[in-house]
DRENKOLLUM-269313 format. One record per atom (N, C-alpha, C): residue number from 1; atom name; x, y, z. Coordinates in Angstrom, 2 decimals. Last residue first. Layout:
<nodes>
NUM_CA_X_Y_Z
...
</nodes>
This chain:
<nodes>
131_N_-18.34_-0.05_-22.42
131_CA_-18.50_-1.58_-22.52
131_C_-17.18_-1.90_-23.55
130_N_-16.89_1.92_-19.72
130_CA_-17.68_1.91_-20.99
130_C_-16.97_0.38_-21.66
129_N_-17.28_3.00_-16.55
129_CA_-16.87_2.03_-17.54
129_C_-17.21_1.62_-18.88
128_N_-18.82_4.34_-14.40
128_CA_-18.94_4.50_-16.02
128_C_-17.44_4.50_-17.25
127_N_-18.06_2.66_-11.41
127_CA_-18.91_3.44_-12.65
127_C_-18.30_4.01_-13.31
126_N_-17.21_0.17_-9.28
126_CA_-16.59_0.94_-10.66
126_C_-17.97_1.90_-10.98
125_N_-17.48_-1.00_-6.19
125_CA_-18.16_-0.85_-7.01
125_C_-17.41_0.50_-8.14
124_N_-16.20_-3.71_-4.24
124_CA_-15.67_-2.04_-5.00
124_C_-16.81_-2.43_-5.97
123_N_-15.63_-5.70_-1.59
123_CA_-16.74_-5.08_-2.29
123_C_-15.90_-3.61_-3.09
122_N_-12.93_-7.39_-0.20
122_CA_-13.65_-6.28_-0.20
122_C_-14.81_-5.93_-1.50
121_N_-11.72_-9.28_2.54
121_CA_-12.60_-9.49_1.40
121_C_-13.22_-7.81_1.25
120_N_-8.95_-10.07_3.33
120_CA_-9.74_-9.22_3.79
120_C_-10.16_-9.06_2.75
119_N_-5.96_-12.48_4.77
119_CA_-7.12_-11.83_3.99
119_C_-8.18_-10.83_4.26
118_N_-5.73_-13.81_7.37
118_CA_-4.48_-13.32_6.27
118_C_-5.19_-12.51_5.05
117_N_-7.46_-15.45_8.74
117_CA_-6.72_-14.47_8.84
117_C_-5.63_-13.64_8.06
116_N_-7.14_-18.03_7.24
116_CA_-8.27_-16.82_6.80
116_C_-8.08_-15.48_7.39
115_N_-5.14_-19.77_8.27
115_CA_-4.48_-18.88_7.18
115_C_-5.49_-17.64_6.45
114_N_-6.14_-21.09_10.50
114_CA_-5.54_-19.95_11.33
114_C_-5.18_-18.63_9.74
113_N_-9.37_-22.31_9.83
113_CA_-7.98_-22.27_9.32
113_C_-7.49_-20.53_9.82
112_N_-12.31_-24.00_11.13
112_CA_-11.11_-22.70_10.91
112_C_-9.80_-23.26_10.60
111_N_-14.03_-26.34_11.46
111_CA_-12.69_-26.10_11.12
111_C_-12.20_-24.83_10.64
110_N_-15.81_-24.77_13.61
110_CA_-14.89_-25.95_13.51
110_C_-13.56_-26.16_12.54
109_N_-15.30_-21.66_12.88
109_CA_-16.18_-22.19_12.55
109_C_-15.13_-23.67_13.38
108_N_-15.80_-17.93_13.80
108_CA_-15.07_-18.90_13.95
108_C_-16.07_-20.46_13.47
107_N_-15.61_-15.20_11.14
107_CA_-15.83_-16.31_11.88
107_C_-15.60_-17.52_11.87
106_N_-12.82_-12.63_10.92
106_CA_-13.73_-14.07_10.25
106_C_-14.07_-14.42_11.27
105_N_-11.45_-9.27_10.22
105_CA_-12.07_-10.22_11.31
105_C_-13.36_-11.86_10.42
104_N_-8.35_-7.69_10.65
104_CA_-9.08_-8.63_9.90
104_C_-10.15_-9.58_10.62
103_N_-8.98_-3.94_10.15
103_CA_-9.25_-5.74_10.91
103_C_-9.23_-6.41_10.08
102_N_-6.95_-1.18_9.28
102_CA_-7.51_-2.62_9.07
102_C_-7.55_-3.35_9.83
101_N_-6.42_1.66_10.27
101_CA_-5.91_0.37_9.50
101_C_-6.97_-0.53_10.18
100_N_-7.74_4.13_11.95
100_CA_-7.01_4.21_10.56
100_C_-6.54_3.38_9.76
99_N_-8.39_3.04_14.27
99_CA_-6.91_3.11_14.53
99_C_-6.20_4.14_12.74
98_N_-9.55_0.03_12.58
98_CA_-9.36_0.59_14.15
98_C_-8.45_2.21_13.70
97_N_-12.52_-1.14_10.48
97_CA_-10.99_-0.29_11.01
97_C_-10.56_0.19_12.21
96_N_-14.09_-3.56_8.55
96_CA_-13.85_-2.62_9.91
96_C_-12.30_-2.67_9.65
95_N_-16.13_-4.70_5.76
95_CA_-14.46_-4.58_6.36
95_C_-14.45_-3.37_7.71
94_N_-18.68_-5.53_7.83
94_CA_-17.95_-4.54_7.52
94_C_-17.32_-4.69_6.22
93_N_-21.85_-5.24_8.21
93_CA_-21.52_-3.97_7.86
93_C_-19.78_-3.96_8.16
92_N_-21.71_-8.50_8.48
92_CA_-22.32_-7.79_6.98
92_C_-21.75_-5.83_7.32
91_N_-20.44_-9.10_10.86
91_CA_-19.77_-9.31_9.62
91_C_-20.61_-8.24_8.45
90_N_-22.76_-7.47_12.50
90_CA_-21.09_-7.01_12.94
90_C_-20.11_-7.24_11.16
89_N_-24.87_-9.16_12.21
89_CA_-24.55_-7.97_11.70
89_C_-23.75_-7.75_11.36
88_N_-23.99_-11.57_12.90
88_CA_-23.85_-11.35_11.37
88_C_-24.31_-9.99_11.16
87_N_-24.34_-10.56_15.84
87_CA_-22.94_-11.13_15.01
87_C_-22.67_-11.33_13.18
86_N_-26.88_-10.55_16.02
86_CA_-26.02_-9.78_16.23
86_C_-24.83_-9.97_15.59
85_N_-27.62_-13.00_15.42
85_CA_-28.22_-12.02_14.56
85_C_-27.34_-11.00_14.74
84_N_-26.68_-14.98_16.70
84_CA_-26.40_-15.04_15.69
84_C_-27.06_-13.64_14.69
83_N_-26.06_-13.64_20.54
83_CA_-27.19_-14.31_19.38
83_C_-26.37_-13.88_17.80
82_N_-23.83_-12.70_21.64
82_CA_-25.07_-13.14_22.59
82_C_-26.55_-14.17_21.81
81_N_-20.43_-13.23_20.93
81_CA_-21.92_-12.42_20.72
81_C_-22.99_-13.59_21.49
80_N_-16.97_-12.51_21.57
80_CA_-18.73_-13.52_21.88
80_C_-19.50_-12.98_21.86
79_N_-14.07_-12.35_19.62
79_CA_-15.55_-11.40_20.16
79_C_-16.46_-12.46_20.45
78_N_-10.76_-12.16_20.15
78_CA_-11.89_-13.19_19.74
78_C_-13.36_-12.32_20.31
77_N_-7.26_-11.87_18.63
77_CA_-8.64_-11.28_19.69
77_C_-9.85_-12.22_19.15
76_N_-3.98_-12.15_18.03
76_CA_-5.33_-12.21_17.69
76_C_-6.26_-11.70_19.09
75_N_-1.34_-12.60_18.95
75_CA_-1.26_-11.09_18.84
75_C_-3.41_-11.03_17.76
74_N_-1.49_-15.46_19.57
74_CA_-0.29_-15.19_18.12
74_C_-1.14_-13.61_18.09
73_N_-3.84_-16.07_22.11
73_CA_-2.38_-16.36_21.20
73_C_-2.14_-15.42_20.02
72_N_-6.14_-13.11_22.33
72_CA_-5.95_-15.01_22.40
72_C_-4.49_-15.21_21.70
71_N_-8.72_-11.45_24.32
71_CA_-6.74_-11.36_23.97
71_C_-7.04_-13.16_23.74
70_N_-12.06_-11.14_23.85
70_CA_-11.05_-11.45_24.76
70_C_-9.34_-11.43_23.44
69_N_-15.19_-9.67_24.86
69_CA_-13.76_-9.92_23.51
69_C_-12.75_-9.88_24.96
68_N_-18.94_-9.22_24.62
68_CA_-17.17_-9.23_24.91
68_C_-16.02_-9.78_24.23
67_N_-21.43_-8.23_24.24
67_CA_-20.64_-8.36_22.97
67_C_-19.13_-8.30_23.98
66_N_-23.91_-7.12_25.34
66_CA_-23.95_-8.41_25.73
66_C_-22.76_-9.34_25.03
65_N_-25.04_-5.20_22.60
65_CA_-25.27_-5.81_24.26
65_C_-25.11_-6.67_24.58
64_N_-24.04_-3.37_20.42
64_CA_-24.70_-4.67_20.86
64_C_-24.20_-4.58_22.21
63_N_-22.72_-1.52_19.01
63_CA_-23.77_-1.08_19.64
63_C_-24.58_-2.05_19.89
62_N_-20.00_-1.19_17.97
62_CA_-21.22_-1.92_17.18
62_C_-22.87_-1.73_17.37
61_N_-18.57_0.73_19.93
61_CA_-19.17_0.88_18.24
61_C_-20.25_0.16_17.62
60_N_-18.98_-1.35_21.55
60_CA_-19.57_-0.35_21.27
60_C_-20.12_0.40_20.27
59_N_-16.82_-3.36_20.02
59_CA_-17.94_-3.55_20.86
59_C_-19.07_-2.15_20.89
58_N_-14.54_-1.25_20.16
58_CA_-15.30_-2.01_18.78
58_C_-16.77_-2.86_19.69
57_N_-13.00_-1.46_22.83
57_CA_-13.84_0.15_22.09
57_C_-14.97_-0.50_20.85
56_N_-11.80_-3.11_23.95
56_CA_-12.44_-2.16_24.64
56_C_-14.00_-1.38_23.78
55_N_-9.79_-4.04_21.67
55_CA_-11.53_-4.98_22.91
55_C_-12.28_-4.17_23.41
54_N_-8.86_-2.05_21.05
54_CA_-9.40_-2.41_20.16
54_C_-11.27_-3.56_20.44
53_N_-7.45_-2.02_23.14
53_CA_-8.23_-1.15_22.94
53_C_-9.23_-1.60_21.84
52_N_-5.97_-4.50_23.18
52_CA_-6.43_-4.00_24.09
52_C_-8.16_-2.59_23.83
51_N_-4.30_-3.89_20.94
51_CA_-5.43_-5.11_21.00
51_C_-6.28_-4.85_22.05
50_N_-3.17_-1.43_18.79
50_CA_-3.78_-1.92_20.53
50_C_-4.58_-2.27_20.66
49_N_-2.38_-0.31_16.68
49_CA_-3.59_-1.00_16.76
49_C_-2.99_-1.95_18.15
48_N_0.89_-0.76_15.67
48_CA_-0.16_0.55_15.50
48_C_-1.61_0.08_15.86
47_N_1.56_-3.34_15.02
47_CA_2.72_-2.24_16.68
47_C_1.84_-1.00_16.55
46_N_-0.03_-4.68_14.03
46_CA_-0.42_-4.74_15.06
46_C_0.38_-3.39_16.33
45_N_-2.30_-4.15_11.07
45_CA_-0.49_-3.59_11.81
45_C_-0.70_-3.28_13.25
44_N_-4.18_-5.56_11.39
44_CA_-2.52_-5.97_10.39
44_C_-1.76_-5.27_10.50
43_N_-5.38_-7.51_13.85
43_CA_-5.10_-6.09_13.26
43_C_-4.05_-6.17_12.12
42_N_-7.36_-10.36_13.77
42_CA_-6.29_-9.80_14.07
42_C_-5.90_-8.45_13.59
41_N_-9.98_-12.91_15.32
41_CA_-9.57_-11.22_14.24
41_C_-7.89_-10.58_15.07
40_N_-13.45_-14.50_15.12
40_CA_-11.84_-14.30_15.62
40_C_-11.40_-12.74_14.58
39_N_-16.74_-14.52_17.02
39_CA_-15.45_-13.85_15.92
39_C_-14.14_-14.08_16.52
38_N_-18.72_-16.37_17.67
38_CA_-17.91_-16.18_17.61
38_C_-16.71_-15.84_16.48
37_N_-21.09_-18.64_18.17
37_CA_-21.23_-17.25_17.98
37_C_-19.87_-16.14_18.53
36_N_-20.44_-21.15_18.62
36_CA_-20.76_-20.89_17.42
36_C_-21.02_-19.04_17.42
35_N_-18.85_-21.86_21.44
35_CA_-18.40_-21.31_20.18
35_C_-19.06_-20.70_18.64
34_N_-20.52_-24.25_21.72
34_CA_-20.42_-22.79_22.51
34_C_-19.41_-21.73_22.35
33_N_-20.70_-25.71_19.57
33_CA_-21.68_-25.49_20.32
33_C_-21.14_-24.44_20.95
32_N_-17.95_-26.54_19.51
32_CA_-18.33_-25.88_18.53
32_C_-20.11_-24.97_19.06
31_N_-17.55_-27.97_22.04
31_CA_-16.78_-26.86_21.86
31_C_-17.52_-26.23_20.68
30_N_-19.70_-30.03_21.57
30_CA_-19.69_-29.49_22.80
30_C_-18.71_-28.35_22.41
29_N_-18.20_-31.92_19.28
29_CA_-19.18_-30.75_19.40
29_C_-19.81_-29.50_20.16
28_N_-15.70_-32.54_20.45
28_CA_-15.79_-31.58_19.76
28_C_-16.71_-30.83_19.06
27_N_-17.05_-34.06_22.43
27_CA_-16.37_-33.07_23.06
27_C_-15.65_-31.80_21.82
26_N_-18.02_-36.13_20.35
26_CA_-18.90_-35.32_21.60
26_C_-18.53_-33.74_22.50
25_N_-16.32_-37.33_19.70
25_CA_-17.07_-36.45_18.11
25_C_-17.45_-35.58_19.77
24_N_-13.25_-37.06_21.24
24_CA_-13.80_-37.71_20.77
24_C_-15.47_-36.80_20.73
23_N_-9.76_-36.77_19.45
23_CA_-10.71_-36.22_20.41
23_C_-12.37_-37.02_20.57
22_N_-6.79_-38.02_19.14
22_CA_-8.43_-37.86_18.49
22_C_-9.08_-37.91_20.11
21_N_-3.71_-37.23_19.93
21_CA_-5.17_-37.86_20.90
21_C_-6.39_-37.29_19.73
20_N_-0.89_-38.13_17.71
20_CA_-1.72_-36.92_18.07
20_C_-3.07_-38.02_18.79
19_N_1.79_-39.59_18.99
19_CA_1.54_-39.38_18.86
19_C_0.13_-38.58_18.99
18_N_4.92_-38.04_20.29
18_CA_3.83_-38.84_20.45
18_C_2.72_-38.91_19.49
17_N_7.12_-35.97_20.32
17_CA_7.20_-37.17_19.52
17_C_5.96_-37.71_19.38
16_N_6.37_-34.07_22.54
16_CA_6.27_-33.71_21.16
16_C_6.06_-34.64_20.14
15_N_6.23_-34.65_25.14
15_CA_5.64_-35.23_23.96
15_C_5.23_-34.91_22.85
14_N_8.32_-33.26_26.25
14_CA_7.14_-32.66_27.20
14_C_5.75_-33.47_25.95
13_N_11.34_-33.84_27.55
13_CA_10.59_-34.55_26.54
13_C_9.04_-34.01_27.31
12_N_14.08_-32.54_28.28
12_CA_12.89_-32.94_28.86
12_C_12.11_-33.00_27.41
11_N_16.74_-31.52_27.75
11_CA_16.46_-32.95_27.36
11_C_15.16_-33.10_27.93
10_N_17.14_-29.12_28.79
10_CA_17.26_-29.20_27.35
10_C_16.24_-30.58_26.71
9_N_16.72_-29.67_31.70
9_CA_15.76_-28.72_30.82
9_C_15.83_-28.80_29.08
8_N_18.98_-31.20_31.82
8_CA_17.97_-31.90_31.81
8_C_16.71_-31.01_31.25
7_N_20.98_-29.10_31.35
7_CA_20.95_-29.78_30.61
7_C_19.69_-31.00_30.45
6_N_20.45_-27.34_33.93
6_CA_20.29_-26.92_32.07
6_C_19.84_-28.12_31.55
5_N_21.30_-29.47_35.75
5_CA_19.61_-28.82_35.73
5_C_19.69_-28.47_34.34
4_N_23.83_-29.76_35.44
4_CA_22.89_-30.72_35.14
4_C_21.17_-30.49_35.29
3_N_24.90_-26.73_36.18
3_CA_25.06_-27.39_34.77
3_C_23.87_-28.46_34.33
2_N_24.03_-26.73_38.25
2_CA_22.91_-25.79_37.57
2_C_23.48_-25.96_36.65
1_N_25.82_-29.01_39.89
1_CA_24.32_-28.83_40.03
1_C_23.73_-27.67_39.04
</nodes>
C-alpha cells in the first residue's frame, strides 16, 4: 500500500502542463493599485543578514510611521508604505545596508522583473582627475 501511495504522489499532476490562464485586466489593475507603494528587496548576503531583523529595524531607521514589512518567498522582503512621498524618500536616500552589508531594494511595478534584485545602482563622484 505504501508503494502505491508513493507512485501516485510521483504521478500527481498539479496542472504544470496546462496552458497559462489569462487574468482579467480589472484584476491586474486592482493588484497594481494595492501594491503601488511597495518596495521589494533582498539581502546581498542572506546567511549574514537576518531578514526578520531587517524587517523590524529598517522602518524605525527610516523614521516613517505606518511602514510595515513582511518576508516573501525566495529570501526576499517587502515593505508597504502609507504614501508615495515616504516611499520615494527611502529610495532617494539609498542605497541601504544592514549589518554592514548591502541590501538591494527596488520599487514594485506591475512589470517587476525579479532579475532587478541582482543589481545595486551607485553614484560616485571622483574629484581631482586632470583633463
